N, C-alpha and C positions, 0 to 999 in steps of 0.2 A: 386526391389519387381518382382514380376513373369511378364513373358510377357503376360500372357492370360488376363491379367487385363484391360479391355474396360472403363466401365463408372466412372461417379463419385463416385456411390457407391461402386464400385468394390474398388477404392483406399481407399473410407473412412474405408470399413470393415477391409479391409486388413491391413491399417495403423493401427486400433485398436489391431487386433489380434498380429501383432507385436510388438506392443509397450507393450502388457500382458505378450507375450514371455519373450521379453527381461526384463522385472523387473521394467519397466520406472518408477520415480515416479511424481508423480502430484499432484502441489498444490501452481499453478502459474496460476491461470486464468481459471483451471479446476481441475476435482478431478477424473476422468477416463478417460479411453483410447479413448472412441468412441469421447467424446468433444474434445481432445486433437487432434485427427488425423480431427476431422472435421473443427477444427478452421484452420490447418495449409493446408486443400484442398481448403475452401472457400476463405480464403485468396491468396494462388496460383492462383485463378480463378478470383479474384477479385469478389467476391460474398457477397452479404450481408448474415447474420445471419440468418435472416428472410426469405430467399429462401423458395420457393415452395419444397414440397418432390418430385416433379415429377423430379426436376433438378437431382435426383442418378440415373437415366437412361439415362440421357446424354452422350453421347459417348465423348472421348477424342482424344486432337491429339497427334499426337508424341511427340512434343514441349512440350504439358500441361504434359504430364505424366513424362516428363523429369524434368521439372522443380518441381513436387509434390515430386519426389523421391528423388531429392537432399534435401528438407526440410527434409523428413523424415530420410534421411541420417544422417543429423546432426543432428537430435533430438535422433536418438538411440547411432550414434559414438561417440559424441561428450558431449551427455549429457546436452546441450542448452537449458535451460526453452523456451518453444512456444513463448511467447512474445517477448525475445529478438530476435528468428529469424524473426518475423514479423515485429517488432519496433511499434507493438502498444498492448495497456492494456486496459481492461474499468473498470473503477470505476464508482459506483455510477449513474450507465446511462451514463455516459460519456467517450468518447475515448481520450485515451491518448498517449503522442508519449513517446517510452522508450527504453532505452538500456543499456549496462552494467554501465554506470554511474551510475545508483540508482536502487533501488530495483525494484522491481516488484508491482506493487498496489495492495494488495490483502488483507484490513483491513478492520474488520465487523465494523469500525468507521464510511462507508459508507453505513448503514442502520441507525446509528443517525442522520448524517446529512439529509438523505432523510426523518426524523421525525423530523427536526430542532429541534432536541436536546432536545424537548417535554419533559414531562414536567419541566425540570429542567431549564431551561432560563426563568427568570422571566420578560424580555424584549425581543424582536427582537436585535440582536447586531449591532452596529454601526461600532465597529471595530473588526477583527478577527486575532488571530495570528496561523500559521501553521508552528511549530516549527519543525526543522528536517525535512523538506520539500519533500527532494528527486525530484520526478517527478513534486510537485507542486498537486499532486491528491486531496487530503485532502480542503486545501486551496482553490482550481479554483471551486471543488466542491460545498464547502461551498459560494462561490461568485453565483452560479446557484442559490442556495435554499436562500440564504438571498442577493437579490437582491438592499439593500440599504448600503452594509455594504462595508466598505474597509477592504481589505484582505493582509495580510503581509505573504510572505514566505520566511523562513529563514533558512539557513544549512552554516555548518561548510564547504561543500564541494564546490569550486567553480565549479567543473565541474556538479555538482548536479544541481547547481543553472542555467546553462546554459541550463540544459534540461526544469528544470519548465516555465523559460523564453521563450521557446519555445513553453512550452503548454501556456503559458499567449496569447501567440498571436493566437494559435490555437483558442482558444475560445474566442479571439476577445473581452478580458478583460483588456488591459493596461489601462484603465482609473480608475479600481478599484482596480487593482492587480499588488502588486510591490514587488520584492526581495530586502532580506538584507542578506548579509555576516555576520554570526554572529555565535558565538562559543558559545552556550547555550543564555545567553540574553547580551554577553560582545557586540555585535554590535547595540543592541535595546536602550542605555541607559537608560532613565524614563521612556519610551514610556509606556503608559496603554491601556489594553485590556479587552472588554468585555466577548471576549472568546478564551482559549487557547486550542487548540488541539494537540495532538504530538503523533506521532508514532516514537517513537524513538528508539536507539540499547536500546536492551534490553535481548540479547540472553547470558546466561550463559555459562563457559566454556566448560563443559561438554556437554551442547547440540549442541553447536559449533562443537566440534569433531566428535558429533556423525550425523550429519544435511547429507543427502541424496546429491550425487555429484551436482546435480542441485543448490543447494544452492551455491556452490562455483563461481558459475557466476557470483553471484552478490557481490556488494561493500562489504567488510567486515567489513569496519567504518560503514556502516548502522545496521549491525547486534550485534556485539559482544559490549559488557558492562561489565566487568570483572569478578571474578571469580563466583558471584553470581547473574550478569547481571544485578546490580542497581547501577554501577558507573553513570551512567545519571542520573537515576531518583532519588537517594539521593539530585545528587547537583540542581536538578529540584525543587523537592519538599521546599527546604531551601530559593530558590528565586524567584519562580514564582507570592507568594502574592502579591510581588513588580510591579509587571507588569499588574493585574489585576483591574479593576475597583472595584467599592463597592460591586455591585452585579454580580461580574463576576465569571465565572468556569472554573474549568480546566478539560480537558478529556486527558487520558492518556492510552496509550496500553502498555502493559508490560509483557502479554501471559505467559508463564511457569513460568516467574519469580515473580507472583502474591503471590506463597504460601511464597517466602523468603522476597517480602514486608512487609507481615502482620505480619511474624517474625520478622523484624526487626523494625516495627513500631505498637506495638500490642496495642496501645491505640488510633491510628488514626483512625478516622470512615470512612474508604474509600467506597464507593457506589460502588459495583462491578455490572454490567450495564448486561443485560440477551438481549440476540439473538433470533428473530426466524428464522433465515437462517445461525445460526451457530455462534458460536465462542465464546471466554473468555480473561479474563485478562485485563478488561478495565473497570478505575476505573475513580470516577467522585469525587470533593472535590470542595468546595467553596472558596472564597476568604477568607472569615471570618474565614473557616475550617482552611485553609493554616496559620493563623495569630495566632489561638487559639493554635495550635501544634507547634510552630515557634520551642520554646526552645527544642524539640524531636528531629527536624529537625536540629538543630546546634550539639545536643549530638550528635548525630548518627557516 
């Protein structure tokens, strides 16, 4: 950073300009250079997001400048996403611990949780499964919005479950939220749920190869799902009905693989959900619909 930078505002502005000049990719909690720079500066100074704008004129000590510069240099030279540099991310209004053992929370499913999955839930769920939980952000946010529900966080990765357990303790939800090591439903036996929500691996081979370098800091097991991105989802559709209660619903994110999914199952009535804050590729099916189309899932 130039030596003539003095204030917090100077560093935020310089960081944003440099990030843009370097062509960094933003998509892990922010979508522009200013917010990315702001996030790193506020974290480095232990300042909250809602700090008054008057802090922009506050001068920085030599040590504070050095700390911010170190964060900026790692973001630029190593292309590490900001949440991995800070160790934290926000989802559905809540803070979560994150590190390279888990994907960085960014799913538009947060908007559905905040709306309590209305109008699709017939009744408030008593049992919720967050399949492929990663950091646990989806399931833990559900626990906050459904205070009478018990929530299960499952994942094939023991590393991811270790992070999820940190977040359970962080949110003081040990009495209602638990983890299960499971490959798909193998570790869940005959358990049934009122709501299954999942942001599983769904990136196809072409998209994976073309992803910005920032994504390659994330665990590939949480992203890649075969040539068309549907390896996991095909098996999920086949098995999920057996783990939903009668009026239960399944909510699944498949992102850009939504086109391939509709081509693979042209007769399945996927309900594609819309989002006010942006996002796409998330469908909803009821337990009844999963059973009605079971033969199609078997033959796929």
